[in-house]
Backbone bond lengths (Angstrom), bond angles and torsions (degrees), N, CA, C in turn:
res aa  C-N    CA-C-N  psi(-1)  N-CA   C-N-CA  omega(-1)  CA-C   N-CA-C  phi
1 M - - - 1.471 - - 1.525 108.95 -
2 N 1.352 117.33 129.05 1.458 120.16 -179.01 1.522 109.81 -76.12
3 H 1.333 115.78 163.63 1.458 121.39 -174.82 1.519 113.62 -64.51
4 P 1.343 120.58 -42.17 1.471 119.42 177.94 1.525 112.81 -58.78
5 A 1.339 116.91 -41.87 1.460 120.27 179.89 1.521 110.78 -65.61
6 L 1.341 116.66 -40.53 1.458 121.02 178.24 1.518 110.53 -63.76
7 S 1.327 115.63 -41.72 1.463 120.35 179.95 1.530 111.09 -62.56
8 I 1.336 116.56 -40.19 1.472 120.85 179.00 1.525 110.40 -64.54
9 R 1.326 117.00 -41.23 1.465 120.73 179.93 1.531 110.96 -65.56
10 I 1.327 116.51 -40.47 1.468 120.46 179.21 1.525 110.21 -65.14
11 Q 1.338 116.23 -42.50 1.460 119.90 178.53 1.524 111.58 -63.17
12 A 1.335 116.15 -40.32 1.463 120.36 179.16 1.531 110.55 -64.93
13 A 1.343 116.41 -41.83 1.462 120.54 179.54 1.534 110.56 -64.32
14 C 1.324 116.89 -41.71 1.472 120.76 178.35 1.523 111.02 -64.43
15 S 1.328 116.19 -38.39 1.463 121.00 178.89 1.525 110.76 -63.13
16 E 1.336 117.17 -42.97 1.461 121.05 179.29 1.528 110.75 -67.94
17 L 1.320 116.54 -35.51 1.465 121.06 178.00 1.527 110.46 -64.62
18 I 1.318 115.92 -44.60 1.469 120.88 178.07 1.531 110.46 -62.57
19 W 1.335 116.51 -39.06 1.464 120.18 178.90 1.528 110.64 -63.24
20 A 1.345 117.70 -42.08 1.460 121.17 179.19 1.530 110.82 -63.73
21 V 1.328 116.64 -38.38 1.466 120.92 177.60 1.528 110.26 -64.75
22 Q 1.329 116.58 -44.20 1.465 120.69 179.28 1.526 110.92 -64.00
23 L 1.322 116.66 -41.75 1.464 120.94 178.72 1.522 110.14 -62.14
24 N 1.314 116.38 -41.44 1.462 121.81 178.32 1.526 110.95 -61.91
25 L 1.333 116.11 -44.08 1.456 120.71 -179.43 1.520 111.46 -64.22
26 M 1.331 117.03 -43.62 1.459 120.07 178.88 1.517 110.79 -63.02
27 W 1.318 117.19 -41.45 1.460 121.01 179.59 1.523 110.61 -61.35
28 I 1.326 117.52 -44.47 1.465 121.30 180.00 1.528 110.94 -64.62
29 V 1.328 116.85 -47.83 1.467 121.45 -177.50 1.523 111.29 -59.64
30 F 1.323 117.02 -47.34 1.462 119.99 -175.83 1.528 112.45 -77.68
31 T 1.326 117.63 -27.35 1.468 119.56 172.81 1.519 109.94 -65.52
32 L 1.323 116.74 -45.06 1.455 121.38 178.12 1.528 111.45 -66.29
33 A 1.332 116.44 -34.39 1.464 120.54 -179.95 1.525 111.57 -62.69
34 G 1.314 116.87 -27.11 1.458 121.22 178.17 1.511 112.78 -95.96
35 G 1.337 116.37 16.16 1.455 119.06 -179.09 1.512 113.24 69.98
36 V 1.304 117.39 27.42 1.464 126.69 -179.76 1.538 111.01 70.44
37 I 1.308 117.56 -65.23 1.467 119.86 -175.19 1.522 111.33 -62.97
38 L 1.325 116.61 -48.53 1.463 119.72 -179.69 1.521 112.37 -79.36
39 G 1.310 116.80 -19.13 1.462 119.64 -178.42 1.513 114.54 -91.88
40 L 1.346 117.12 -19.45 1.460 120.69 -174.34 1.525 113.14 -60.53
41 G 1.323 117.18 -49.06 1.462 121.16 -176.96 1.514 113.16 -62.47
42 P 1.341 118.38 -58.37 1.472 119.40 -178.68 1.517 113.39 -63.87
43 A 1.333 118.01 -34.13 1.463 119.81 178.25 1.526 110.95 -67.03
44 T 1.321 116.72 -38.54 1.465 120.53 179.95 1.525 110.79 -68.13
45 V 1.323 117.00 -44.72 1.463 120.58 179.26 1.530 110.36 -65.57
46 A 1.328 117.37 -40.47 1.466 120.15 177.80 1.530 110.69 -62.22
47 A 1.322 116.48 -41.04 1.465 119.95 178.99 1.526 111.47 -63.84
48 Y 1.320 116.75 -42.69 1.466 120.49 178.26 1.538 111.04 -66.67
49 T 1.318 116.94 -36.62 1.468 120.27 178.95 1.519 110.73 -63.26
50 L 1.318 116.64 -45.52 1.464 119.99 179.93 1.528 111.48 -70.66
51 A 1.336 116.52 -34.55 1.467 119.53 177.37 1.526 110.56 -63.09
52 R 1.328 116.48 -39.40 1.468 120.48 177.86 1.523 110.57 -65.32
53 R 1.324 116.92 -44.72 1.460 120.37 179.98 1.534 110.76 -63.90
54 H 1.323 116.24 -38.38 1.469 120.26 178.01 1.522 110.67 -65.52
55 A 1.333 116.62 -41.92 1.468 120.91 179.65 1.520 111.37 -64.12
56 R 1.335 116.55 -26.40 1.466 121.58 178.56 1.529 111.52 -92.16
57 N 1.337 115.82 11.62 1.472 122.74 175.98 1.533 113.13 61.20
58 E 1.336 116.27 32.34 1.462 119.86 175.56 1.530 109.59 -82.41
59 S 1.318 115.70 151.70 1.465 121.58 176.94 1.520 108.88 -101.52
60 F 1.335 116.84 134.49 1.463 120.76 179.95 1.526 109.02 -163.03
61 Q 1.327 115.22 161.05 1.457 122.05 175.52 1.531 107.17 -88.07
62 A 1.318 116.71 110.28 1.459 121.71 -166.48 1.524 114.19 -58.83
63 W 1.321 117.97 -54.06 1.454 119.92 -174.97 1.521 111.73 -65.09
64 R 1.307 117.86 -41.37 1.458 121.06 179.47 1.520 111.51 -64.46
65 E 1.341 116.94 -43.91 1.459 120.43 -179.80 1.530 111.25 -68.86
66 F 1.325 115.86 -35.61 1.461 119.35 177.64 1.525 109.60 -61.03
67 W 1.314 117.66 -45.77 1.460 122.77 179.41 1.526 111.35 -63.48
68 T 1.324 116.62 -39.42 1.462 120.78 179.45 1.527 111.19 -62.16
69 V 1.325 116.50 -47.72 1.471 120.58 179.60 1.525 110.31 -67.71
70 Y 1.309 116.86 -39.81 1.466 122.77 -179.99 1.522 110.70 -55.96
71 R 1.325 116.57 -47.31 1.470 120.85 179.85 1.528 111.08 -67.83
72 R 1.328 115.77 -45.06 1.462 120.03 -175.74 1.528 112.13 -64.84
73 E 1.321 117.03 -36.42 1.464 121.41 -173.82 1.522 113.47 -101.28
74 F 1.332 117.00 12.87 1.467 119.68 -170.50 1.529 112.36 -54.55
75 V 1.313 117.83 -50.53 1.466 120.64 -176.30 1.525 111.14 -78.52
76 R 1.307 116.26 -50.76 1.472 121.02 -175.56 1.531 111.03 -61.34
77 A 1.327 116.94 -42.98 1.466 120.38 -179.51 1.523 111.18 -65.79
78 S 1.324 116.58 -37.28 1.467 119.84 178.03 1.519 110.86 -63.28
79 L 1.331 116.58 -41.38 1.463 120.93 179.02 1.527 111.79 -64.91
80 L 1.313 116.88 -27.33 1.461 121.08 179.11 1.527 111.89 -83.23
81 V 1.327 116.87 -47.07 1.462 122.02 -169.38 1.528 113.14 -85.12
82 L 1.322 118.08 -42.45 1.460 120.25 -172.17 1.529 114.26 -60.82
83 P 1.349 120.21 -42.22 1.474 118.07 177.45 1.529 112.55 -60.41
84 V 1.324 116.66 -38.78 1.471 120.58 178.89 1.524 110.09 -66.95
85 A 1.346 116.50 -43.40 1.465 120.82 179.44 1.525 111.01 -64.42
86 L 1.333 116.50 -39.68 1.467 120.61 179.05 1.520 111.20 -64.37
87 L 1.326 116.04 -44.99 1.461 120.22 179.13 1.527 110.46 -62.88
88 A 1.330 116.92 -41.51 1.462 120.69 178.73 1.528 110.83 -62.44
89 T 1.332 116.97 -41.31 1.461 121.37 179.30 1.518 111.26 -62.88
90 V 1.327 116.37 -42.92 1.466 121.04 179.11 1.524 110.75 -64.00
91 L 1.322 116.57 -44.95 1.466 119.93 -178.82 1.525 111.80 -65.72
92 I 1.321 116.71 -40.99 1.467 119.90 178.46 1.533 110.17 -64.27
93 G 1.344 115.81 -43.06 1.454 119.65 178.01 1.519 111.88 -61.42
94 N 1.314 116.88 -43.02 1.468 121.12 178.33 1.521 111.52 -64.61
95 Y 1.333 115.95 -41.37 1.465 119.44 -179.60 1.526 110.49 -62.06
96 L 1.329 116.49 -46.27 1.469 120.16 179.64 1.524 110.97 -63.12
97 Y 1.324 116.33 -37.69 1.466 120.31 178.92 1.527 110.76 -65.20
98 F 1.328 116.85 -48.71 1.457 120.37 -179.55 1.530 111.23 -65.42
99 A 1.325 116.68 -35.66 1.462 120.08 178.61 1.520 110.60 -63.92
100 A 1.333 116.47 -35.66 1.456 120.56 -179.88 1.528 112.23 -71.80
101 Q 1.335 116.62 -19.27 1.470 120.97 -179.25 1.520 112.55 -79.65
102 G 1.338 116.60 -11.03 1.458 120.15 179.53 1.511 112.67 80.27
103 T 1.323 115.87 -152.11 1.466 121.27 -173.77 1.535 113.08 -68.18
104 E 1.326 117.33 -19.46 1.458 120.24 -178.49 1.524 112.30 -62.43
105 S 1.332 116.26 -30.38 1.472 120.23 -178.76 1.522 111.43 -110.90
106 G 1.340 116.54 27.33 1.463 120.55 -176.56 1.521 113.36 -58.02
107 G 1.341 116.84 -44.29 1.461 120.36 -179.10 1.516 112.38 -64.43
108 L 1.338 116.19 -43.94 1.466 120.47 179.40 1.530 110.89 -66.57
109 R 1.314 115.98 -36.42 1.468 119.77 178.94 1.522 110.51 -64.45
110 I 1.317 117.24 -43.62 1.462 121.18 179.73 1.527 110.28 -65.54
111 A 1.327 116.60 -43.60 1.468 120.19 179.67 1.530 110.76 -61.95
112 T 1.332 116.47 -40.42 1.461 120.33 178.67 1.523 111.14 -66.51
113 F 1.322 116.38 -39.03 1.462 120.19 178.58 1.523 110.83 -63.97
114 V 1.329 116.94 -41.69 1.465 120.81 178.26 1.522 110.10 -62.24
115 A 1.331 116.24 -43.65 1.468 120.19 178.73 1.528 110.85 -63.04
116 L 1.324 116.44 -40.01 1.465 120.65 178.69 1.523 111.30 -66.48
117 L 1.323 116.32 -38.25 1.458 120.94 177.72 1.524 110.72 -65.40
118 A 1.331 116.84 -41.54 1.459 120.87 178.29 1.524 110.65 -64.39
119 L 1.329 116.76 -41.10 1.466 120.32 178.52 1.523 110.79 -63.85
120 A 1.330 116.94 -40.33 1.459 120.73 178.32 1.524 110.86 -63.74
121 A 1.331 116.85 -39.76 1.465 121.14 -179.99 1.526 110.85 -63.63
122 V 1.327 116.36 -44.52 1.468 120.40 178.82 1.523 110.27 -70.17
123 G 1.325 116.01 -44.30 1.456 120.45 -178.05 1.514 113.98 -62.39
124 A 1.320 116.88 -27.53 1.463 120.60 -179.55 1.527 112.49 -65.40
125 Y 1.326 116.77 -20.88 1.470 120.69 -179.94 1.533 113.06 -97.29
126 I 1.330 117.97 -20.05 1.466 120.14 -169.46 1.528 112.86 -64.14
127 G 1.337 118.07 -48.32 1.457 120.60 -178.81 1.522 112.99 -59.63
128 P 1.325 118.08 -54.28 1.468 119.67 177.72 1.526 113.20 -60.37
129 L 1.333 117.34 -38.04 1.466 120.27 177.14 1.522 111.08 -61.15
130 Y 1.315 116.62 -44.26 1.454 121.44 -175.13 1.526 111.72 -62.38
131 V 1.332 116.18 -40.44 1.464 118.58 -176.57 1.529 112.81 -87.44
132 H 1.335 117.19 -8.28 1.468 120.06 -176.91 1.523 113.00 -106.06
133 Y 1.331 116.82 -30.51 1.460 120.90 -177.60 1.529 110.66 -124.07
134 E 1.307 115.86 145.41 1.466 121.27 174.45 1.521 108.78 -95.74
135 L 1.325 115.49 108.99 1.464 122.54 178.88 1.522 108.44 -131.31
136 P 1.321 117.27 161.39 1.471 118.33 169.74 1.532 108.63 -58.96
137 L 1.309 116.70 148.86 1.460 119.96 -175.78 1.526 111.99 -54.98
138 W 1.340 115.73 -38.41 1.459 119.74 -178.74 1.530 112.36 -73.86
139 G 1.330 118.41 -7.10 1.457 120.95 -175.55 1.513 115.26 -90.02
140 Y 1.337 117.90 -11.80 1.464 119.32 -173.89 1.531 113.36 -73.51
141 I 1.315 117.07 -41.10 1.463 119.03 -178.98 1.529 111.65 -66.28
142 P 1.360 120.09 -45.52 1.470 118.78 174.97 1.527 112.89 -60.20
143 K 1.347 116.81 -39.66 1.461 119.92 179.02 1.524 110.83 -65.48
144 A 1.329 116.43 -42.16 1.465 120.33 178.40 1.523 110.58 -64.60
145 S 1.321 116.82 -38.96 1.465 121.06 178.78 1.524 110.71 -64.10
146 L 1.331 116.33 -41.12 1.460 120.80 178.96 1.532 110.84 -63.20
147 L 1.323 116.76 -44.17 1.469 120.39 178.44 1.525 110.74 -63.49
148 A 1.323 117.02 -41.99 1.464 120.59 -178.78 1.523 111.34 -61.05
149 M 1.352 116.59 -35.99 1.464 120.58 -177.86 1.522 112.54 -82.91
150 T 1.334 117.28 -36.34 1.461 119.95 -173.08 1.527 113.26 -90.71
151 R 1.331 117.19 -11.34 1.468 120.78 177.62 1.526 108.71 -123.96
152 P 1.328 117.83 67.62 1.467 120.85 -174.71 1.531 113.75 -60.20
153 A 1.337 117.97 -38.76 1.464 119.89 -179.57 1.530 110.80 -63.48
154 S 1.326 115.89 -44.14 1.464 120.35 178.32 1.524 110.85 -64.05
155 T 1.321 116.14 -40.74 1.460 120.90 -179.74 1.519 111.25 -63.98
156 V 1.321 116.51 -43.35 1.473 120.54 178.36 1.530 110.29 -62.35
157 L 1.320 116.80 -40.48 1.466 120.25 179.04 1.529 110.63 -63.22
158 L 1.333 117.02 -43.11 1.460 120.86 178.36 1.527 111.25 -63.88
159 L 1.325 116.73 -42.53 1.456 120.25 179.39 1.523 111.22 -66.13
160 F 1.325 116.79 -37.06 1.463 119.72 177.59 1.525 110.81 -65.20
161 A 1.337 116.74 -42.38 1.462 120.60 177.99 1.524 110.54 -62.26
162 L 1.342 116.35 -42.66 1.466 120.55 178.70 1.518 110.65 -63.80
163 W 1.328 116.68 -44.27 1.463 120.55 179.13 1.526 110.92 -62.38
164 A 1.328 117.54 -42.86 1.461 120.90 -178.83 1.528 111.44 -61.53
165 I 1.334 116.25 -44.66 1.464 119.92 179.70 1.523 110.22 -67.39
166 A 1.338 117.50 -40.78 1.463 121.09 178.88 1.528 110.97 -64.66
167 Y 1.326 116.76 -39.47 1.468 120.90 -179.09 1.522 111.06 -66.41
168 V 1.318 116.10 -46.40 1.467 119.55 179.48 1.525 110.39 -63.67
169 T 1.329 116.52 -39.19 1.465 120.79 179.26 1.521 110.91 -65.70
170 A 1.340 117.53 -40.00 1.459 120.71 177.73 1.526 111.07 -65.22
171 T 1.331 116.03 -33.12 1.459 120.48 178.82 1.530 111.20 -74.31
172 L 1.335 115.71 -38.89 1.463 121.82 179.60 1.524 108.29 -127.20
173 P 1.336 118.04 82.21 1.480 121.22 -174.13 1.522 114.52 -57.07
174 V 1.318 117.79 -24.43 1.465 119.87 -179.73 1.525 111.73 -61.39
175 L 1.338 116.03 -23.50 1.463 119.99 179.65 1.527 111.78 -64.30
176 A 1.341 116.95 -23.95 1.462 120.15 178.54 1.525 110.56 -61.80
177 L 1.322 116.82 -32.91 1.458 121.35 179.46 1.527 112.18 -83.98
178 I 1.319 116.44 -17.80 1.462 119.77 -173.22 1.523 112.90 -101.78
179 I 1.344 116.89 -47.09 1.472 117.07 -169.02 1.520 116.49 -150.99
180 S 1.304 120.55 -17.11 1.470 121.72 -166.94 1.523 114.37 -54.24
181 V 1.338 117.86 -55.54 1.465 120.49 -177.77 1.519 110.38 -65.21
182 G 1.335 116.42 -43.26 1.461 120.13 178.62 1.518 112.00 -61.00
183 A 1.342 116.22 -40.63 1.467 120.19 179.12 1.524 110.79 -64.94
184 W 1.345 116.90 -40.99 1.468 119.72 179.51 1.520 111.24 -65.65
185 I 1.327 117.27 -47.92 1.465 120.28 -179.06 1.522 110.58 -62.48
186 Y 1.320 116.76 -41.15 1.473 121.46 178.43 1.530 110.48 -61.55
187 L 1.344 116.49 -52.11 1.462 120.68 -177.61 1.521 111.71 -68.71
188 N 1.320 117.19 -41.14 1.452 122.63 178.75 1.529 111.08 -59.01
189 T 1.317 115.84 -45.95 1.464 120.43 179.63 1.520 111.27 -66.00
190 W 1.315 116.45 -45.32 1.468 121.65 -178.41 1.533 110.64 -59.30
191 L 1.333 116.14 -45.31 1.461 119.91 -179.43 1.528 111.19 -68.34
192 C 1.329 116.80 -45.74 1.466 119.79 -176.40 1.523 112.46 -65.26
193 L 1.318 117.80 -36.35 1.461 119.47 177.82 1.519 110.55 -59.98
194 R 1.305 116.63 -37.35 1.468 120.35 177.95 1.526 111.11 -72.78
195 F 1.312 117.25 -37.12 1.465 120.06 176.09 1.531 110.08 -63.88
196 F 1.334 116.16 -41.06 1.466 119.90 179.50 1.525 110.67 -63.78
197 Q 1.323 116.53 -41.96 1.461 120.61 179.40 1.522 110.63 -62.25
198 E 1.332 116.11 -42.76 1.462 120.35 178.67 1.527 110.70 -64.01
199 N 1.320 116.00 -41.91 1.463 120.42 -179.23 1.527 111.32 -65.69
200 E 1.344 116.39 -42.38 1.459 120.47 178.33 1.530 111.09 -64.57
201 A 1.342 116.11 -40.14 1.469 119.43 179.21 1.527 110.63 -65.06
202 R 1.329 116.44 -38.31 1.479 120.76 178.72 1.517 110.55 -65.76
203 L 1.334 116.43 -45.62 1.460 119.84 179.05 1.520 111.95 -64.79
204 H 1.325 115.47 -38.10 1.457 119.91 178.73 1.518 111.10 -63.79
205 S 1.332 116.35 -39.84 1.466 119.93 -179.73 1.516 112.01 -66.22
206 K 1.364 115.27 -24.14 1.457 119.89 178.52 1.518 112.52 -92.83
207 G 1.339 114.99 0.65 1.457 119.83 178.74 1.511 114.36 78.70
208 N 1.356 116.06 20.60 1.478 119.31 -178.48 1.521 112.02 -94.56
209 L 1.332 117.08 -1.07 1.456 119.92 177.49 1.526 109.17 -124.09
C-alpha cells in the first residue's frame, strides 16, 4: 500500500472516531437534559437517526439535527425505549442478586442470563429498525425478535460487538464518558443497515418485495 492511500485511510478512521465521540457526547448531554429517564428514549432515537444519516453519507449540522429529532420523538421514543431499558435493568439487578447468592441460585442465575442475552439480541435491532423503517410503534419489538431468530449469524455478530464494547468499557470506565455509547450506536447502525439491505435483496429475489 502506497503512503498516500495509507494516509487517506488513517484520516478516514480518525474522522469516524471523532464522529463516534461527538455522537456519544450528544447522547450524554441530551439524556441528562431530560433528567435521564425522560431523556433516554429521545436521545437514543436521535443518536440512531443521525448515525443512519452519517452512514448514508448525508451532510447535516449534528447538534441542531439532534435537537430537532429529540423534540420530535420525545414521547414516541420514550414509549419504545423505556420499557426495554426497564426490563434490562430488572434483569441485570436479578442476575447480580442471584450471582451473589452463590451456587444456591445457580439455576435462576442461568435463566436470568439467558433472558438478558435474548433481550440484548432483540434490542440490538430495535434502534436501527426504528430509524430505517416506518412501522406501528407496537410492531418494532416483534420485527426485531423475528430478525434476531432468523438471522443467527448477524445476531451473534451484533452481540459480540456489544460484548466487546461493554468489556473494554468495564476495563476502562472513562471510555463511557468519551466514546462507548456513541461507538455502539455507530457500529450497531452500520452493521444493521447492511443486514437490512441483504435481507431486502433476499426477499426481492424471492419475489416477496
